[in-house]
N, CA, C and O atoms as a GROMACS GRO file, in nm:
protein
  520
    1MET      N    1   1.407   1.471  -0.661
    1MET     CA    2   1.432   1.390  -0.544
    1MET      C    3   1.350   1.262  -0.556
    1MET      O    4   1.240   1.261  -0.609
    2ASN      N    5   1.406   1.155  -0.505
    2ASN     CA    6   1.342   1.024  -0.510
    2ASN      C    7   1.295   0.987  -0.369
    2ASN      O    8   1.374   0.989  -0.274
    3PHE      N    9   1.167   0.954  -0.358
    3PHE     CA   10   1.105   0.924  -0.228
    3PHE      C   11   1.063   0.778  -0.219
    3PHE      O   12   1.043   0.710  -0.320
    4ALA      N   13   1.050   0.730  -0.096
    4ALA     CA   14   0.981   0.606  -0.063
    4ALA      C   15   0.882   0.643   0.047
    4ALA      O   16   0.912   0.726   0.133
    5LEU      N   17   0.766   0.580   0.046
    5LEU     CA   18   0.665   0.608   0.147
    5LEU      C   19   0.637   0.482   0.227
    5LEU      O   20   0.627   0.373   0.171
    6SER      N   21   0.623   0.498   0.357
    6SER     CA   22   0.582   0.391   0.446
    6SER      C   23   0.453   0.436   0.513
    6SER      O   24   0.450   0.539   0.581
    7ILE      N   25   0.348   0.359   0.493
    7ILE     CA   26   0.217   0.394   0.550
    7ILE      C   27   0.183   0.287   0.652
    7ILE      O   28   0.188   0.167   0.623
    8GLN      N   29   0.147   0.330   0.774
    8GLN     CA   30   0.130   0.234   0.882
    8GLN      C   31  -0.007   0.236   0.949
    8GLN      O   32  -0.036   0.147   1.029
    9GLY      N   33  -0.090   0.332   0.920
    9GLY     CA   34  -0.220   0.340   0.987
    9GLY      C   35  -0.332   0.279   0.905
    9GLY      O   36  -0.321   0.260   0.784
   10SER      N   37  -0.439   0.249   0.973
   10SER     CA   38  -0.557   0.192   0.907
   10SER      C   39  -0.618   0.291   0.809
   10SER      O   40  -0.624   0.411   0.838
   11PRO      N   41  -0.664   0.243   0.695
   11PRO     CA   42  -0.730   0.334   0.601
   11PRO      C   43  -0.865   0.383   0.652
   11PRO      O   44  -0.923   0.476   0.596
   12TYR      N   45  -0.916   0.321   0.757
   12TYR     CA   46  -1.050   0.354   0.806
   12TYR      C   47  -1.051   0.428   0.939
   12TYR      O   48  -1.150   0.494   0.972
   13ASP      N   49  -0.943   0.419   1.015
   13ASP     CA   50  -0.941   0.478   1.149
   13ASP      C   51  -0.849   0.598   1.163
   13ASP      O   52  -0.836   0.653   1.272
   14SER      N   53  -0.786   0.638   1.054
   14SER     CA   54  -0.695   0.752   1.061
   14SER      C   55  -0.693   0.824   0.927
   14SER      O   56  -0.748   0.777   0.828
   15ALA      N   57  -0.630   0.939   0.928
   15ALA     CA   58  -0.618   1.018   0.805
   15ALA      C   59  -0.485   0.994   0.735
   15ALA      O   60  -0.453   1.063   0.639
   16CYS      N   61  -0.407   0.897   0.782
   16CYS     CA   62  -0.272   0.881   0.726
   16CYS      C   63  -0.275   0.840   0.579
   16CYS      O   64  -0.186   0.880   0.504
   17HIS      N   65  -0.373   0.762   0.536
   17HIS     CA   66  -0.381   0.726   0.394
   17HIS      C   67  -0.410   0.849   0.308
   17HIS      O   68  -0.351   0.868   0.202
   18TRP      N   69  -0.502   0.932   0.356
   18TRP     CA   70  -0.533   1.056   0.284
   18TRP      C   71  -0.410   1.145   0.276
   18TRP      O   72  -0.378   1.199   0.170
   19SER      N   73  -0.341   1.159   0.388
   19SER     CA   74  -0.221   1.243   0.391
   19SER      C   75  -0.114   1.188   0.297
   19SER      O   76  -0.052   1.263   0.222
   20ALA      N   77  -0.093   1.057   0.302
   20ALA     CA   78   0.008   0.995   0.216
   20ALA      C   79  -0.028   1.007   0.069
   20ALA      O   80   0.058   1.033  -0.015
   21LEU      N   81  -0.155   0.987   0.037
   21LEU     CA   82  -0.201   0.997  -0.101
   21LEU      C   83  -0.181   1.139  -0.154
   21LEU      O   84  -0.132   1.157  -0.265
   22ARG      N   85  -0.220   1.238  -0.076
   22ARG     CA   86  -0.204   1.378  -0.118
   22ARG      C   87  -0.056   1.415  -0.129
   22ARG      O   88  -0.016   1.488  -0.220
   23PHE      N   89   0.025   1.366  -0.036
   23PHE     CA   90   0.169   1.390  -0.041
   23PHE      C   91   0.227   1.329  -0.169
   23PHE      O   92   0.305   1.395  -0.240
   24ALA      N   93   0.191   1.206  -0.199
   24ALA     CA   94   0.241   1.138  -0.320
   24ALA      C   95   0.200   1.215  -0.445
   24ALA      O   96   0.282   1.233  -0.536
   25GLU      N   97   0.077   1.259  -0.452
   25GLU     CA   98   0.032   1.336  -0.568
   25GLU      C   99   0.112   1.466  -0.583
   25GLU      O  100   0.151   1.503  -0.694
   26ALA      N  101   0.136   1.534  -0.472
   26ALA     CA  102   0.212   1.660  -0.475
   26ALA      C  103   0.357   1.637  -0.516
   26ALA      O  104   0.412   1.714  -0.595
   27VAL      N  105   0.418   1.533  -0.464
   27VAL     CA  106   0.556   1.499  -0.499
   27VAL      C  107   0.569   1.473  -0.648
   27VAL      O  108   0.659   1.525  -0.715
   28LEU      N  109   0.478   1.392  -0.700
   28LEU     CA  110   0.483   1.357  -0.842
   28LEU      C  111   0.452   1.478  -0.931
   28LEU      O  112   0.513   1.496  -1.036
   29GLU      N  113   0.358   1.559  -0.888
   29GLU     CA  114   0.322   1.680  -0.963
   29GLU      C  115   0.439   1.779  -0.968
   29GLU      O  116   0.453   1.854  -1.064
   30ALA      N  117   0.520   1.778  -0.864
   30ALA     CA  118   0.635   1.868  -0.858
   30ALA      C  119   0.755   1.816  -0.937
   30ALA      O  120   0.859   1.881  -0.944
   31GLY      N  121   0.740   1.699  -0.998
   31GLY     CA  122   0.846   1.645  -1.082
   31GLY      C  123   0.941   1.549  -1.012
   31GLY      O  124   1.040   1.506  -1.071
   32HIS      N  125   0.912   1.515  -0.888
   32HIS     CA  126   0.995   1.419  -0.815
   32HIS      C  127   0.947   1.278  -0.848
   32HIS      O  128   0.850   1.260  -0.921
   33SER      N  129   1.014   1.178  -0.793
   33SER     CA  130   0.974   1.040  -0.818
   33SER      C  131   0.951   0.966  -0.687
   33SER      O  132   1.000   1.006  -0.581
   34ILE      N  133   0.876   0.857  -0.696
   34ILE     CA  134   0.851   0.770  -0.582
   34ILE      C  135   0.895   0.630  -0.622
   34ILE      O  136   0.844   0.572  -0.717
   35HIS      N  137   0.989   0.578  -0.548
   35HIS     CA  138   1.044   0.445  -0.577
   35HIS      C  139   0.946   0.335  -0.536
   35HIS      O  140   0.924   0.239  -0.610
   36ARG      N  141   0.888   0.350  -0.418
   36ARG     CA  142   0.800   0.245  -0.367
   36ARG      C  143   0.709   0.301  -0.258
   36ARG      O  144   0.745   0.394  -0.186
   37ILE      N  145   0.590   0.242  -0.248
   37ILE     CA  146   0.497   0.273  -0.140
   37ILE      C  147   0.477   0.142  -0.063
   37ILE      O  148   0.432   0.042  -0.120
   38PHE      N  149   0.509   0.144   0.065
   38PHE     CA  150   0.506   0.023   0.147
   38PHE      C  151   0.400   0.039   0.256
   38PHE      O  152   0.404   0.134   0.335
   39PHE      N  153   0.305  -0.053   0.258
   39PHE     CA  154   0.196  -0.052   0.356
   39PHE      C  155   0.230  -0.154   0.465
   39PHE      O  156   0.262  -0.269   0.436
   40TYR      N  157   0.221  -0.110   0.592
   40TYR     CA  158   0.266  -0.189   0.706
   40TYR      C  159   0.160  -0.184   0.815
   40TYR      O  160   0.081  -0.089   0.820
   41HIS      N  161   0.157  -0.281   0.902
   41HIS     CA  162   0.059  -0.291   1.011
   41HIS      C  163  -0.083  -0.283   0.953
   41HIS      O  164  -0.112  -0.349   0.853
   42ASP      N  165  -0.173  -0.204   1.014
   42ASP     CA  166  -0.312  -0.198   0.967
   42ASP      C  167  -0.328  -0.133   0.830
   42ASP      O  168  -0.434  -0.143   0.769
   43ALA      N  169  -0.224  -0.068   0.780
   43ALA     CA  170  -0.232  -0.005   0.648
   43ALA      C  171  -0.254  -0.107   0.538
   43ALA      O  172  -0.304  -0.073   0.431
   44VAL      N  173  -0.217  -0.234   0.562
   44VAL     CA  174  -0.233  -0.337   0.459
   44VAL      C  175  -0.381  -0.365   0.428
   44VAL      O  176  -0.411  -0.426   0.325
   45LEU      N  177  -0.470  -0.323   0.514
   45LEU     CA  178  -0.613  -0.343   0.488
   45LEU      C  179  -0.658  -0.279   0.358
   45LEU      O  180  -0.761  -0.316   0.302
   46ILE      N  181  -0.581  -0.183   0.309
   46ILE     CA  182  -0.611  -0.117   0.183
   46ILE      C  183  -0.607  -0.215   0.066
   46ILE      O  184  -0.670  -0.191  -0.037
   47GLY      N  185  -0.535  -0.326   0.081
   47GLY     CA  186  -0.519  -0.422  -0.028
   47GLY      C  187  -0.621  -0.534  -0.031
   47GLY      O  188  -0.608  -0.626  -0.112
   48SER      N  189  -0.721  -0.530   0.054
   48SER     CA  190  -0.822  -0.636   0.056
   48SER      C  191  -0.926  -0.614  -0.054
   48SER      O  192  -0.982  -0.506  -0.067
   49ASN      N  193  -0.948  -0.716  -0.130
   49ASN     CA  194  -1.048  -0.713  -0.237
   49ASN      C  195  -1.190  -0.730  -0.184
   49ASN      O  196  -1.286  -0.722  -0.261
   50LEU      N  197  -1.206  -0.753  -0.056
   50LEU     CA  198  -1.338  -0.776   0.003
   50LEU      C  199  -1.400  -0.650   0.060
   50LEU      O  200  -1.506  -0.656   0.122
   51GLN      N  201  -1.336  -0.536   0.042
   51GLN     CA  202  -1.391  -0.410   0.091
   51GLN      C  203  -1.504  -0.363   0.000
   51GLN      O  204  -1.501  -0.387  -0.121
   52ALA      N  205  -1.599  -0.297   0.057
   52ALA     CA  206  -1.708  -0.237  -0.019
   52ALA      C  207  -1.744  -0.104   0.047
   52ALA      O  208  -1.842  -0.095   0.121
   53PRO      N  209  -1.664   0.001   0.020
   53PRO     CA  210  -1.692   0.130   0.084
   53PRO      C  211  -1.825   0.187   0.037
   53PRO      O  212  -1.867   0.162  -0.076
   54PRO      N  213  -1.891   0.262   0.123
   54PRO     CA  214  -2.019   0.323   0.083
   54PRO      C  215  -2.001   0.409  -0.042
   54PRO      O  216  -1.894   0.465  -0.066
   55GLN      N  217  -2.106   0.417  -0.121
   55GLN     CA  218  -2.098   0.489  -0.248
   55GLN      C  219  -2.072   0.638  -0.232
   55GLN      O  220  -2.022   0.702  -0.324
   56ASP      N  221  -2.106   0.693  -0.117
   56ASP     CA  222  -2.084   0.837  -0.096
   56ASP      C  223  -1.947   0.868  -0.036
   56ASP      O  224  -1.920   0.982   0.000
   57GLU      N  225  -1.860   0.767  -0.026
   57GLU     CA  226  -1.724   0.787   0.023
   57GLU      C  227  -1.624   0.760  -0.089
   57GLU      O  228  -1.652   0.681  -0.180
   58VAL      N  229  -1.510   0.826  -0.082
   58VAL     CA  230  -1.404   0.800  -0.179
   58VAL      C  231  -1.345   0.663  -0.153
   58VAL      O  232  -1.317   0.628  -0.038
   59ASP      N  233  -1.325   0.587  -0.257
   59ASP     CA  234  -1.265   0.454  -0.246
   59ASP      C  235  -1.113   0.471  -0.246
   59ASP      O  236  -1.052   0.489  -0.352
   60LEU      N  237  -1.053   0.465  -0.129
   60LEU     CA  238  -0.908   0.485  -0.116
   60LEU      C  239  -0.828   0.380  -0.192
   60LEU      O  240  -0.723   0.410  -0.248
   61THR      N  241  -0.878   0.257  -0.194
   61THR     CA  242  -0.807   0.152  -0.268
   61THR      C  243  -0.797   0.188  -0.415
   61THR      O  244  -0.690   0.178  -0.474
   62ARG      N  245  -0.907   0.229  -0.473
   62ARG     CA  246  -0.907   0.267  -0.615
   62ARG      C  247  -0.821   0.392  -0.639
   62ARG      O  248  -0.760   0.406  -0.745
   63SER      N  249  -0.816   0.482  -0.542
   63SER     CA  250  -0.732   0.600  -0.555
   63SER      C  251  -0.585   0.561  -0.560
   63SER      O  252  -0.509   0.614  -0.642
   64TRP      N  253  -0.543   0.468  -0.474
   64TRP     CA  254  -0.405   0.421  -0.477
   64TRP      C  255  -0.377   0.347  -0.608
   64TRP      O  256  -0.271   0.364  -0.668
   65GLN      N  257  -0.472   0.265  -0.651
   65GLN     CA  258  -0.454   0.192  -0.776
   65GLN      C  259  -0.438   0.287  -0.894
   65GLN      O  260  -0.352   0.266  -0.980
   66ALA      N  261  -0.519   0.390  -0.899
   66ALA     CA  262  -0.512   0.487  -1.009
   66ALA      C  263  -0.378   0.558  -1.009
   66ALA      O  264  -0.316   0.574  -1.115
   67LEU      N  265  -0.332   0.601  -0.892
   67LEU     CA  266  -0.203   0.669  -0.883
   67LEU      C  267  -0.090   0.575  -0.926
   67LEU      O  268   0.000   0.615  -0.999
   68SER      N  269  -0.098   0.451  -0.882
   68SER     CA  270   0.003   0.352  -0.917
   68SER      C  271   0.005   0.326  -1.067
   68SER      O  272   0.112   0.320  -1.128
   69SER      N  273  -0.111   0.312  -1.124
   69SER     CA  274  -0.121   0.285  -1.268
   69SER      C  275  -0.069   0.402  -1.351
   69SER      O  276   0.003   0.383  -1.449
   70GLN      N  277  -0.104   0.521  -1.311
   70GLN     CA  278  -0.065   0.641  -1.385
   70GLN      C  279   0.086   0.665  -1.378
   70GLN      O  280   0.146   0.710  -1.476
   71HIS      N  281   0.147   0.634  -1.264
   71HIS     CA  282   0.289   0.666  -1.244
   71HIS      C  283   0.379   0.542  -1.229
   71HIS      O  284   0.497   0.555  -1.198
   72HIS      N  285   0.322   0.424  -1.251
   72HIS     CA  286   0.398   0.298  -1.244
   72HIS      C  287   0.466   0.282  -1.108
   72HIS      O  288   0.588   0.263  -1.101
   73LEU      N  289   0.388   0.289  -1.002
   73LEU     CA  290   0.439   0.280  -0.866
   73LEU      C  291   0.419   0.140  -0.808
   73LEU      O  292   0.320   0.074  -0.839
   74ASP      N  293   0.513   0.096  -0.726
   74ASP     CA  294   0.498  -0.030  -0.652
   74ASP      C  295   0.412  -0.005  -0.529
   74ASP      O  296   0.443   0.083  -0.448
   75LEU      N  297   0.306  -0.081  -0.514
   75LEU     CA  298   0.223  -0.078  -0.394
   75LEU      C  299   0.247  -0.208  -0.320
   75LEU      O  300   0.186  -0.310  -0.353
   76CYS      N  301   0.334  -0.206  -0.221
   76CYS     CA  302   0.378  -0.326  -0.151
   76CYS      C  303   0.312  -0.338  -0.014
   76CYS      O  304   0.305  -0.242   0.062
   77LEU      N  305   0.262  -0.457   0.015
   77LEU     CA  306   0.200  -0.485   0.144
   77LEU      C  307   0.291  -0.581   0.222
   77LEU      O  308   0.338  -0.680   0.166
   78CYS      N  309   0.314  -0.552   0.348
   78CYS     CA  310   0.396  -0.638   0.433
   78CYS      C  311   0.329  -0.774   0.450
   78CYS      O  312   0.213  -0.782   0.491
   79ILE      N  313   0.401  -0.880   0.420
   79ILE     CA  314   0.343  -1.014   0.426
   79ILE      C  315   0.299  -1.054   0.566
   79ILE      O  316   0.192  -1.112   0.582
   80ALA      N  317   0.379  -1.024   0.667
   80ALA     CA  318   0.342  -1.061   0.804
   80ALA      C  319   0.215  -0.988   0.847
   80ALA      O  320   0.127  -1.046   0.910
   81SER      N  321   0.206  -0.860   0.813
   81SER     CA  322   0.087  -0.781   0.846
   81SER      C  323  -0.035  -0.835   0.771
   81SER      O  324  -0.145  -0.841   0.827
   82CYS      N  325  -0.016  -0.873   0.645
   82CYS     CA  326  -0.127  -0.928   0.566
   82CYS      C  327  -0.179  -1.059   0.623
   82CYS      O  328  -0.300  -1.078   0.638
   83LEU      N  329  -0.088  -1.149   0.655
   83LEU     CA  330  -0.130  -1.279   0.707
   83LEU      C  331  -0.206  -1.264   0.838
   83LEU      O  332  -0.303  -1.337   0.861
   84ARG      N  333  -0.164  -1.172   0.924
   84ARG     CA  334  -0.234  -1.150   1.051
   84ARG      C  335  -0.375  -1.095   1.029
   84ARG      O  336  -0.464  -1.114   1.112
   85ARG      N  337  -0.395  -1.026   0.916
   85ARG     CA  338  -0.522  -0.959   0.890
   85ARG      C  339  -0.605  -1.027   0.781
   85ARG      O  340  -0.705  -0.972   0.735
   86GLY      N  341  -0.563  -1.145   0.741
   86GLY     CA  342  -0.641  -1.224   0.647
   86GLY      C  343  -0.638  -1.176   0.503
   86GLY      O  344  -0.736  -1.193   0.430
   87ILE      N  345  -0.528  -1.115   0.462
   87ILE     CA  346  -0.514  -1.072   0.323
   87ILE      C  347  -0.408  -1.161   0.260
   87ILE      O  348  -0.293  -1.163   0.302
   88ILE      N  349  -0.450  -1.238   0.156
   88ILE     CA  350  -0.358  -1.333   0.094
   88ILE      C  351  -0.370  -1.331  -0.057
   88ILE      O  352  -0.475  -1.302  -0.114
   89ASN      N  353  -0.258  -1.364  -0.122
   89ASN     CA  354  -0.258  -1.382  -0.267
   89ASN      C  355  -0.272  -1.531  -0.296
   89ASN      O  356  -0.289  -1.610  -0.203
   90GLN      N  357  -0.265  -1.569  -0.422
   90GLN     CA  358  -0.283  -1.710  -0.457
   90GLN      C  359  -0.174  -1.798  -0.398
   90GLN      O  360  -0.202  -1.911  -0.355
   91THR      N  361  -0.052  -1.749  -0.395
   91THR     CA  362   0.059  -1.827  -0.339
   91THR      C  363   0.035  -1.860  -0.193
   91THR      O  364   0.052  -1.974  -0.150
   92GLU      N  365  -0.006  -1.759  -0.116
   92GLU     CA  366  -0.031  -1.780   0.028
   92GLU      C  367  -0.158  -1.862   0.051
   92GLU      O  368  -0.165  -1.939   0.147
   93ALA      N  369  -0.256  -1.847  -0.036
   93ALA     CA  370  -0.378  -1.928  -0.024
   93ALA      C  371  -0.344  -2.076  -0.040
   93ALA      O  372  -0.394  -2.160   0.034
   94THR      N  373  -0.260  -2.106  -0.136
   94THR     CA  374  -0.217  -2.245  -0.157
   94THR      C  375  -0.133  -2.292  -0.039
   94THR      O  376  -0.153  -2.403   0.012
   95ARG      N  377  -0.040  -2.210   0.004
   95ARG     CA  378   0.050  -2.245   0.114
   95ARG      C  379  -0.026  -2.278   0.242
   95ARG      O  380   0.008  -2.373   0.313
   96PHE      N  381  -0.130  -2.198   0.272
   96PHE     CA  382  -0.205  -2.217   0.396
   96PHE      C  383  -0.337  -2.292   0.375
   96PHE      O  384  -0.422  -2.296   0.464
   97GLU      N  385  -0.352  -2.350   0.255
   97GLU     CA  386  -0.470  -2.431   0.222
   97GLU      C  387  -0.600  -2.355   0.244
   97GLU      O  388  -0.695  -2.406   0.304
   98LYS      N  389  -0.604  -2.232   0.195
   98LYS     CA  390  -0.724  -2.149   0.202
   98LYS      C  391  -0.799  -2.161   0.069
   98LYS      O  392  -0.736  -2.185  -0.034
   99PRO      N  393  -0.930  -2.146   0.070
   99PRO     CA  394  -1.009  -2.169  -0.052
   99PRO      C  395  -0.994  -2.062  -0.160
   99PRO      O  396  -1.024  -2.087  -0.277
  100THR      N  397  -0.948  -1.942  -0.123
  100THR     CA  398  -0.939  -1.835  -0.222
  100THR      C  399  -0.841  -1.727  -0.177
  100THR      O  400  -0.796  -1.726  -0.063
  101GLU      N  401  -0.810  -1.638  -0.268
  101GLU     CA  402  -0.727  -1.523  -0.237
  101GLU      C  403  -0.817  -1.399  -0.227
  101GLU      O  404  -0.931  -1.402  -0.272
  102ASN      N  405  -0.766  -1.293  -0.170
  102ASN     CA  406  -0.844  -1.169  -0.163
  102ASN      C  407  -0.757  -1.044  -0.179
  102ASN      O  408  -0.794  -0.937  -0.132
  103LEU      N  409  -0.644  -1.059  -0.245
  103LEU     CA  410  -0.555  -0.946  -0.270
  103LEU      C  411  -0.608  -0.865  -0.388
  103LEU      O  412  -0.635  -0.920  -0.495
  104HIS      N  413  -0.622  -0.736  -0.367
  104HIS     CA  414  -0.673  -0.647  -0.472
  104HIS      C  415  -0.569  -0.629  -0.582
  104HIS      O  416  -0.449  -0.628  -0.555
  105ILE      N  417  -0.616  -0.614  -0.704
  105ILE     CA  418  -0.528  -0.593  -0.820
  105ILE      C  419  -0.445  -0.467  -0.798
  105ILE      O  420  -0.494  -0.366  -0.750
  106GLY      N  421  -0.319  -0.476  -0.835
  106GLY     CA  422  -0.229  -0.362  -0.826
  106GLY      C  423  -0.142  -0.362  -0.701
  106GLY      O  424  -0.046  -0.286  -0.692
  107PHE      N  425  -0.176  -0.446  -0.605
  107PHE     CA  426  -0.097  -0.456  -0.482
  107PHE      C  427  -0.015  -0.585  -0.485
  107PHE      O  428  -0.055  -0.685  -0.545
  108THR      N  429   0.101  -0.580  -0.419
  108THR     CA  430   0.191  -0.695  -0.412
  108THR      C  431   0.223  -0.723  -0.266
  108THR      O  432   0.248  -0.631  -0.188
  109ILE      N  433   0.222  -0.850  -0.230
  109ILE     CA  434   0.261  -0.889  -0.095
  109ILE      C  435   0.411  -0.916  -0.097
  109ILE      O  436   0.459  -0.999  -0.175
  110THR      N  437   0.484  -0.846  -0.010
  110THR     CA  438   0.630  -0.858  -0.005
  110THR      C  439   0.678  -0.859   0.139
  110THR      O  440   0.599  -0.848   0.233
  111GLY      N  441   0.806  -0.873   0.156
  111GLY     CA  442   0.866  -0.873   0.289
  111GLY      C  443   0.921  -0.736   0.326
  111GLY      O  444   0.922  -0.644   0.244
  112LEU      N  445   0.966  -0.725   0.449
  112LEU     CA  446   1.025  -0.600   0.499
  112LEU      C  447   1.152  -0.562   0.422
  112LEU      O  448   1.194  -0.446   0.424
  113GLY      N  449   1.212  -0.659   0.357
  113GLY     CA  450   1.331  -0.630   0.277
  113GLY      C  451   1.304  -0.527   0.169
  113GLY      O  452   1.393  -0.450   0.133
  114GLN      N  453   1.180  -0.524   0.118
  114GLN     CA  454   1.143  -0.425   0.017
  114GLN      C  455   1.142  -0.284   0.075
  114GLN      O  456   1.178  -0.188   0.006
  115LEU      N  457   1.103  -0.271   0.200
  115LEU     CA  458   1.106  -0.140   0.266
  115LEU      C  459   1.251  -0.098   0.291
  115LEU      O  460   1.288   0.018   0.269
  116ILE      N  461   1.333  -0.191   0.337
  116ILE     CA  462   1.474  -0.160   0.362
  116ILE      C  463   1.544  -0.120   0.233
  116ILE      O  464   1.618  -0.022   0.231
  117GLU      N  465   1.519  -0.195   0.127
  117GLU     CA  466   1.580  -0.162  -0.002
  117GLU      C  467   1.538  -0.024  -0.049
  117GLU      O  468   1.620   0.052  -0.100
  118ALA      N  469   1.410   0.009  -0.032
  118ALA     CA  470   1.360   0.140  -0.072
  118ALA      C  471   1.429   0.251   0.007
  118ALA      O  472   1.462   0.356  -0.048
  119ALA      N  473   1.450   0.228   0.136
  119ALA     CA  474   1.517   0.328   0.219
  119ALA      C  475   1.662   0.348   0.176
  119ALA      O  476   1.716   0.458   0.187
  120LEU      N  477   1.724   0.243   0.128
  120LEU     CA  478   1.865   0.251   0.087
  120LEU      C  479   1.885   0.320  -0.047
  120LEU      O  480   1.987   0.386  -0.069
  121VAL      N  481   1.789   0.306  -0.137
  121VAL     CA  482   1.809   0.360  -0.273
  121VAL      C  483   1.740   0.494  -0.297
  121VAL      O  484   1.752   0.551  -0.405
  122THR      N  485   1.669   0.545  -0.198
  122THR     CA  486   1.601   0.674  -0.215
  122THR      C  487   1.667   0.780  -0.127
  122THR      O  488   1.745   0.751  -0.037
  123GLU      N  489   1.632   0.904  -0.157
  123GLU     CA  490   1.687   1.014  -0.078
  123GLU      C  491   1.606   1.040   0.049
  123GLU      O  492   1.660   1.088   0.148
  124ARG      N  493   1.477   1.007   0.045
  124ARG     CA  494   1.391   1.030   0.162
  124ARG      C  495   1.291   0.914   0.177
  124ARG      O  496   1.227   0.872   0.081
  125LEU      N  497   1.280   0.866   0.300
  125LEU     CA  498   1.176   0.771   0.337
  125LEU      C  499   1.081   0.849   0.428
  125LEU      O  500   1.121   0.894   0.535
  126VAL      N  501   0.958   0.865   0.384
  126VAL     CA  502   0.859   0.942   0.461
  126VAL      C  503   0.757   0.843   0.517
  126VAL      O  504   0.700   0.763   0.442
  127THR      N  505   0.734   0.849   0.647
  127THR     CA  506   0.644   0.756   0.714
  127THR      C  507   0.517   0.828   0.757
  127THR      O  508   0.521   0.939   0.812
  128PHE      N  509   0.403   0.764   0.731
  128PHE     CA  510   0.272   0.815   0.772
  128PHE      C  511   0.213   0.714   0.870
  128PHE      O  512   0.191   0.598   0.836
  129ARG      N  513   0.187   0.761   0.992
  129ARG     CA  514   0.131   0.675   1.097
  129ARG      C  515  -0.008   0.721   1.135
  129ARG      O  516  -0.041   0.839   1.127
  130GLY      N  517  -0.087   0.626   1.176
  130GLY     CA  518  -0.225   0.657   1.213
  130GLY      C  519  -0.241   0.698   1.355
  130GLY      O  520  -0.352   0.726   1.400
   0.00000   0.00000   0.00000
C-alpha cells in the first residue's frame, strides 16, 4: 500500500510528530511505501535550522532526516505556514529581502498542491494533528 502523511501539530507541544514518525517506520518496515510527508501549520517548525534541542532529548528533525535519507522520502513544508513562522529557504530570503535562510537540510518548501497531489496518487492519506 502507498501512503501519504500530513502532519499538522507542533513538534514541541504535541505527540503527533512522534506518532507520525513511528507510524512511518512501521509502514516502511511492513513493506509498504510512503509517497510524501507533508508538514502543515505548526508542524513546519520541524524544518527550522535554528533549533537546538537539549542533549538529553531526541532530535525529531534529525529523526525525520534520517528516515527520509534511508527511504528517499519527500519532506515537504507548507510555504504559507513557513512564511508565517519565519522559516525560509534561499529563494524566499531573496524574495522578501531577508539576510539569510534557515531551512534545514532535507526539507523542501512547497505549496498545498503537493499535498493534494499526494492524496490523489496514494491509497491512503493519514493525518496527524496535535
